[in-house]
N, C-alpha and C positions, 0 to 999 in steps of 0.2 A: 572903276572896273566893274563890269556887270556881274551880277550874282551867278553862281554856277547853277546850271539847270537841275531841277529836282529829279532824282533817280530813285525809282521804287524797286523793291523786291516784292514779287507776288507769290503767295503760297496757296496752293490748291490741295486740300485734303480729299482724296478720292478713294471710295470703297472699291472692292473687287467688282468688276463688271458682272460677275455671275450672281452677286448678292445685291446689287444696286437697284433702286427704283421698284421696290417690292409692292408699292401701292399703285404703280402706273398701269399694270395690265396683268391678267392672270396667267398669260402665256409667257414662260421664261425666255423663249426665243425673241418675242417682241420686246420684253424688258431689256434684254441684253443688247439688242440692236439699238434701242433708244439710248441706253446708258453710254454706249460707244459714241453715237452721233452727238449727243449733248456735250460730252467732254471734248470731242474734236472741235465743235463750233466754239465752245467757251475758250479753249486753248488758242484757237486761231485768233480770237478777239484780243486775248491777253498779249499774245506775241505781236499783235499789230499795234498795240498801245505804245507809242513812242516814249512815254514816261516810264514804262516798265523796262528795266535793263536786265533783270534776272527773274526767271520764272522757275518755281520749285514745286514739284508734284510729290506729295507724301502719300504713299500707297502701299498696300500689302500685295498687290496684284502684279504678277510678272508681265502680263499683257499690257496693262496700263503703263507700267514702267518702260517697256520697250517702245511703245508709241510716243510717250513723253520725250524720251531721249531722241527719237527719230526726228521730232519736230524742233528740237533745240532746247528743251527744258532740262533742268537738273532733276534728279530723283533722290528722295530720301525714303528708305525702307521703313514701313510702318508696321511695328510689331505690337501695337496696342489694341487691336480691334476686339479682343476678347474682354476688354475691361469695360466698366460701366459707363465711363465718360469718354468713349473712344474718339469721337469727333474732336472734342477740345484737346484731348491728349495728342492727337495727330497734328493739330494746329501748333501745339507747343513744341513738337519735334521740328516742324518747319521753322518756327521762330528761333529755336535754338541754333539750327543750322545757319540762319541769317545773322543772328547775334554774333556768332563766332567769326564770321567772314566780313560782314558789313554792319557793324554795330551802330553806326550813325546814320544809316540810310533808312528812310521810311519804309514801312512794310504794309502790304495789303493782303487780306485773306478773302477768298471768294470760293464758292462752290463750283463744281463742274457741270452745272445744269442751267446755264444761262444762254439759251440758244439765240436770243435776240440781242445779245450784247455785241457792241462794236468797239474796236480799238479807240477811235476818237472819243466816243462817249465815256469809256473807262478813263482815258487820260484826263478828260475834263473834270470828272468827279474826283479823281485822285489829286489833281492840282488844288481843288477847292478844299479837300480834306487835309492837305499837307500842313496847314497851320495849326491843327488841333493835336493835342497829345493822343487822344483816342476819339474815333468817330465811327459811325455805322450807318448803313442804309437798311431800313426795314424792307421786307418783301412786299409784293403787291397787295397781299391781304392785310398787311400792317402788323401782324403778330410775330412773324418770323424775321429772320435776318439773312440778307445776302452778303453784302460787303462789310468788312471791318478793317479799319485803317488806323495805324499808330505812327507817331512821329519817329520812333525807333523800335527795334524788336524788343528791347527791354521794357517798353511801355505797353506792349500789346497784352490785352486781356480779352478773352472771348467767353461767351456764355451761350453757345449754340445749343439747341434743344427746344423743348416746349416753351412757348411764350418768350422766345429769346429776345425779341425787341424790348420788352419790359426789363428783362434782366440786363441787357446792355445799357439801358438808361440808368439802372441802379448802379452799374459800375462807373458811371460818370461819363459815358461816351456821348459825344454830341450827335444828335440825330440829324441825318441828311435825307429828308424825304423828297425834296424838290430836285430830283435828278431824272435823267432820261429813263423812260419806262423799261428799257431793256436791262438796266442795271438791277431792277427789282423783280423781274419776271422769271423766277425759278420754276422748275417743273417737278411737282410731286405726284399729280394725278393726270390722267390723259386729258381731261378737260382744260388743264392749264395751257395746253398747246394752242388752244383757240386764241387766248389772249396774246401769246407769244407770236402767233402767226399774224395777228393784226399789226404788231410792231414791225415784224419782218424776221422770219426764221433764217438761221444760218443754213448753208447749202446741205450739210450732212443730215441735219434733222429733217429738213424739207424732203430730202431724198428718201429717208426711212418712211415718212408718211406716204409718199408715193409708192414705195415698194410694197407696203402692206395693204394697198388697194383702196378702192372707193368706200368700202364699208367703214374702215378706220377714219378716213377723211370725213365721211358723213357724221360719224359720232363726234368728232372734234367740232365740226360746224354747228351741230345741234346743241352742244354744251357751251358754245361761245356766246 
């Protein structure tokens, strides 16, 4: 009898759109537009990953929650953002939601700013990670972390924050660096979009670049 297919729960901890991407641009209108577009493209990829059967967005933002439900994700209200370790606390809330409902299903945590991510690429990485109790993908710079994967919600541990790649190694997570570039290319500053565009931007992020005109496009090209 063939083995049952691996089925993942994906958790995305998402800030309020009005406070996200503070380093991306000085204009809050630009930051807000990119935060929305980045999340839309990331969610589209996650929902397109056949190995992911449940997607959970943890957020304090009503607009984020509304959009997540609209596209078919579950929503967990995040009331931890005022605390010092807000991101990891938000992940823990999502993991707790998964543990109560799907305690034996593997879990993946990823940010909402991976505009070059695709569903097939994500599925491939998750299949490779499924054999490990805990695994992670460093970001493109090698110091941060994008994806964290655990065999079950109960085994999940995260250490997002400064120098998180080193901290995940210290937790015993297996490093997965040989993965498609879109899995590692998160967006912190505007120049990061140059690398993402070389991989292939999602349509929402690409549209925002177009909407804000040639000057913004020129800046991204010059910093690439």
